C-alpha positions as CSV (number, residue, x, y, z in Angstrom):
1,M,0.0,0.0,0.0
2,F,1.2,3.5,-0.7
3,W,-0.5,6.6,0.6
4,T,0.0,10.4,0.7
5,T,-1.8,13.0,2.8
6,T,-2.4,16.7,2.6
7,T,-3.5,18.8,5.6
8,V,-7.0,20.3,5.3
9,S,-7.5,21.5,8.9
10,T,-5.9,21.3,12.3
11,T,-7.5,17.9,12.9
12,N,-8.0,16.3,9.4
13,A,-6.0,15.4,6.3
14,K,-7.0,14.2,2.8
15,Q,-5.5,10.8,2.1
16,M,-5.0,9.2,-1.3
17,A,-4.2,5.4,-1.1
18,T,-3.4,2.7,-3.7
19,Y,-3.4,-1.0,-2.9
20,H,-1.3,-3.8,-4.5
21,T,-4.4,-6.0,-4.7
22,D,-6.3,-4.0,-7.3
23,N,-5.9,-1.1,-9.7
24,T,-7.9,1.5,-7.8
25,V,-7.0,4.8,-6.0
26,S,-9.1,5.6,-3.0
27,F,-9.6,9.0,-1.4
28,Y,-10.4,9.5,2.3
29,T,-10.6,12.2,4.9
30,V,-8.7,11.0,8.0
31,N,-8.3,12.3,11.5
32,K,-4.6,13.2,12.2
33,K,-4.8,11.5,15.6
34,A,-5.3,8.1,13.8
35,G,-1.6,8.3,12.7
36,D,-2.3,7.7,9.0
37,A,-0.8,11.1,8.1
38,I,2.6,9.7,9.2
39,R,4.6,7.6,6.9
40,C,7.5,5.5,8.2
41,L,10.3,4.4,5.8
42,K,12.9,1.8,6.4
43,D,16.1,1.4,4.5
């Protein structure tokens, strides 16, 4: 899964996500407290 987020308010972000299981792009409004707006990368 890959996702990216853009801040829309102090509490929410717009999220765009793609999944490896299909060819769709999904859009969500997510609460920043859920932690989805943070992406961790590992070398």
